[in-house]
C-alpha positions in Angstrom: -122.8 133.7 21.9 -119.6 135.2 20.2 -119.6 137.7 18.0 -118.9 135.5 15.1 -121.8 133.3 16.1 -124.1 136.2 15.9 -123.1 137.4 12.3 -123.4 133.8 11.1 -126.7 133.6 12.6 -128.0 136.6 10.9 -126.5 135.5 7.8 -127.4 132.1 7.9 -130.1 130.7 5.1 -133.1 128.8 6.6 -136.1 126.9 4.6 -138.2 127.6 7.0 -138.0 131.3 7.5 -137.7 134.5 5.3 -134.8 137.1 5.8 -135.4 139.9 4.1 -131.8 141.2 4.9 -130.6 138.5 2.1 -132.8 139.6 -0.6 -132.1 143.5 -0.4 -129.7 143.7 -3.2 -126.9 146.0 -3.0 -128.1 147.0 0.5 -127.3 143.5 1.9 -123.6 144.1 0.7 -123.3 147.2 2.4 -124.8 145.8 5.3 -122.3 143.1 5.2 -119.6 145.6 5.0 -120.6 147.8 7.9 -120.6 144.2 9.8 -117.1 143.5 9.0 -115.9 146.9 10.0 -117.1 146.7 13.4 -115.8 143.2 13.8 -112.5 144.6 12.3 -112.8 147.4 14.9 -113.5 145.1 18.1 -110.2 143.1 16.7 -108.2 146.1 16.8 -109.5 147.2 20.2 -108.7 143.2 21.3 -105.1 143.7 20.0 -104.6 147.4 21.7 -104.6 145.9 25.1 -100.7 144.8 24.7 -98.5 147.3 25.0 -95.7 145.6 22.7 -98.3 146.4 19.9 -97.6 150.8 20.5 -94.8 152.8 19.3 -95.1 156.2 20.7 -94.4 159.2 18.5 -95.9 162.1 20.2 -95.1 164.9 17.6 -95.9 162.9 14.2 -98.8 161.3 16.0 -100.4 165.2 16.9 -99.8 166.1 13.1 -101.5 163.3 11.9 -104.7 163.5 13.9 -104.5 167.2 12.9 -104.4 166.5 9.3 -107.0 164.3 9.6 -109.5 166.6 11.8 -109.5 163.9 14.7 -110.5 165.5 18.0 -110.1 162.3 19.8 -107.0 163.1 22.1 -107.0 159.5 23.4 -105.9 158.4 19.9 -102.8 160.8 19.7 -99.0 159.4 19.5 -100.5 155.6 19.5 -99.6 153.5 16.4 -101.3 149.9 16.0 -99.2 147.1 14.9 -101.4 144.0 14.2 -99.7 140.4 14.4 -99.4 138.2 11.5 -102.4 136.4 13.0 -104.5 139.3 12.0 -105.7 137.8 8.3 -105.2 140.3 5.5 -102.8 142.4 7.6 -99.4 143.9 6.6 -97.3 141.3 8.9 -99.7 138.4 7.3 -99.2 139.3 4.0 -95.4 139.8 4.3 -95.1 136.3 5.8 -97.0 134.5 3.0 -94.7 136.3 0.4 -91.8 135.1 2.5 -93.0 131.6 2.5 -93.8 131.5 -1.2 -90.3 132.7 -1.7 -89.1 130.1 0.5 -90.7 127.2 -1.3 -89.3 128.2 -4.7 -86.0 128.5 -3.0 -86.6 125.0 -2.0 -88.4 123.2 -5.1 -87.6 125.4 -7.7 -89.6 127.7 -10.2 -93.3 126.7 -10.5 -94.4 124.4 -13.4 -98.2 125.5 -14.1 -100.0 128.8 -13.1 -103.8 128.1 -12.9 -106.7 130.5 -12.5 -110.2 129.5 -11.3 -113.1 131.9 -11.8 -116.4 131.7 -9.8 -119.3 131.3 -12.3 -122.6 132.9 -11.0 -124.4 130.4 -13.3 -123.6 127.3 -11.2 -126.4 125.5 -10.1 -125.6 125.4 -6.4 -125.4 129.2 -6.5 -128.6 129.6 -8.7 -131.0 127.3 -6.6 -130.3 129.6 -3.6 -131.2 133.0 -5.5 -135.2 134.3 -6.2 -136.1 136.1 -9.3 -135.2 139.6 -7.7 -131.7 138.3 -6.3 -128.4 139.0 -8.5 -125.4 136.8 -7.4 -122.9 139.3 -6.9 -125.4 140.9 -4.4 -125.2 137.4 -2.1 -121.8 137.3 -1.0 -122.5 134.5 1.6 -123.7 132.3 -1.3 -120.6 133.3 -3.2 -118.0 132.7 -0.6 -119.5 129.4 0.5 -119.8 127.8 -3.0 -116.8 129.0 -4.0 -114.7 127.4 -1.3 -116.5 124.0 -1.7 -115.2 124.1 -5.2 -111.9 125.3 -4.4 -111.5 122.6 -2.0 -112.5 120.0 -4.8 -110.1 121.7 -7.2 -107.1 121.1 -4.5 -108.4 117.5 -4.0 -108.2 117.2 -7.6 -104.5 118.3 -7.9 -103.1 116.6 -4.9 -104.7 113.8 -4.1 -105.8 112.6 -7.7 -102.6 113.9 -9.1 -104.5 115.2 -12.6 -101.1 117.1 -13.4 -99.0 114.5 -11.8 -97.5 114.6 -8.3 -97.0 118.0 -6.9 -94.0 119.0 -4.8 -95.5 122.4 -3.6 -98.2 124.8 -4.0 -99.5 128.2 -3.1 -102.8 130.0 -4.1 -104.6 133.1 -3.4 -108.0 134.1 -3.6 -109.2 137.6 -5.0 -112.4 139.6 -5.2 -113.3 141.0 -8.4 -115.2 144.5 -9.0 -118.3 142.6 -9.2 -118.0 140.8 -6.2 -117.2 137.1 -7.8 -113.8 135.7 -6.2 -111.5 133.9 -8.5 -108.3 132.0 -7.2 -104.7 132.0 -8.7 -102.7 128.5 -8.0 -99.0 128.1 -8.7 -97.8 124.2 -8.6 -94.4 123.0 -8.5 -94.5 119.2 -9.8 -91.9 117.0 -9.0 -88.8 116.2 -10.9 -90.5 113.0 -12.9 -93.6 115.1 -13.8 -91.6 118.4 -15.2 -92.9 119.8 -18.3 -89.8 119.6 -20.5 -90.9 118.5 -23.6 -93.7 120.1 -26.2 -95.8 116.7 -26.1 -96.1 117.3 -22.5 -97.4 120.8 -22.7 -100.3 119.3 -25.5 -101.2 116.8 -22.7 -102.2 119.6 -20.4 -103.0 122.7 -22.5 -105.3 122.8 -25.5 -105.8 126.0 -27.2 -108.2 124.6 -29.8 -111.6 123.6 -30.4 -112.8 120.3 -28.9 -114.5 117.7 -31.2 -118.2 118.8 -31.3 -119.1 114.8 -31.9 -116.6 113.6 -29.5 -117.0 116.1 -26.6 -120.0 118.2 -27.1 -120.4 119.2 -23.5 -116.8 120.5 -23.3 -117.2 122.1 -27.0 -120.1 123.9 -25.6 -118.2 125.0 -22.6 -115.2 126.4 -24.8 -117.4 128.0 -26.8 -119.6 129.6 -23.8 -116.9 130.6 -21.7 -113.2 130.7 -23.4 -113.8 132.3 -26.7 -112.5 135.8 -27.1 -114.0 138.5 -29.3 -115.0 139.6 -31.7 -112.7 142.8 -31.6 -110.4 144.1 -34.3 -112.0 145.4 -37.4 -114.6 143.3 -36.4 -115.7 145.4 -33.4 -113.5 148.4 -32.9 -115.4 149.5 -29.8 -114.6 146.2 -27.8 -113.2 146.9 -24.3 -110.1 145.1 -25.1 -109.3 147.5 -28.0 -106.1 150.0 -27.4 -106.1 153.7 -28.7 -103.6 152.3 -31.8 -106.8 149.8 -32.9 -105.3 146.6 -32.0 -106.4 144.0 -28.9 -104.4 144.4 -25.8 -104.4 140.4 -25.6 -103.1 140.3 -29.1 -106.0 138.7 -31.1 -106.8 137.2 -33.2 -104.0 134.9 -32.8 -102.5 132.9 -36.2 -103.2 129.3 -36.6 -100.4 127.0 -36.3 -100.1 123.3 -36.5 -97.6 122.5 -33.8 -96.9 123.6 -30.5 -93.0 125.7 -30.1 -91.2 128.1 -28.2 -91.5 131.7 -29.0 -89.7 134.7 -27.7 -88.1 134.7 -24.1 -89.5 131.0 -23.8 -93.4 131.8 -24.2 -95.0 129.1 -25.7 -97.1 129.3 -29.1 -99.8 126.6 -28.5 -101.3 124.3 -31.3 -104.4 126.1 -32.5 
């Protein structure tokens, strides 16, 4: 059994078994972090056998190990360089960045910036939680469900073409302080689907409340998830308020009947 299979077995949810580790709250997150560090250390040791990944600098290595209080002489003068196959490493991040720049150079600037945030109220998450569980303390459930949602969103964008035909795209997944992930997408559309007119923007982006009678479900979702505030004079202690007494997101925004282009090509949406 490999190391990965062993960790997957420990973290797997089973119907006929009760795993106390999964329901220990923040202790489970600490356990997951400790196991990840062990796995990362073993990966580093795996790469260390290749002498091409080392660079000897005796004097600098000696100074570094004394500064950090180290006493292991075997680490003096050795500096590890991870290959780009190590996900999240410096070379991997640089390669992803260069790939993104190459796409922009080849296909042009992105047309759409889309953000998708994990919702702890998703039924796929809540059905696996017991009464003492909090969503942010079950990273295994969160990550699995969020990945399925991301794959479905990619299917909508790339195969169902809900925004038009996509020439190139890129995305990244980040984790917030509460442990909930969110994804940022950049879409580059083909020439015939470029957003060049104000009507094309209105066909995709809406900054106004849906009709409660025609779209009751969408109306309830917007009220629950997309409303900002109250802030300003109605709530001066809101976290968005700056020292100057104004909202850092520039709310409340003024109403307008038509979409127009503002300063620096920023759109003023119909709202």
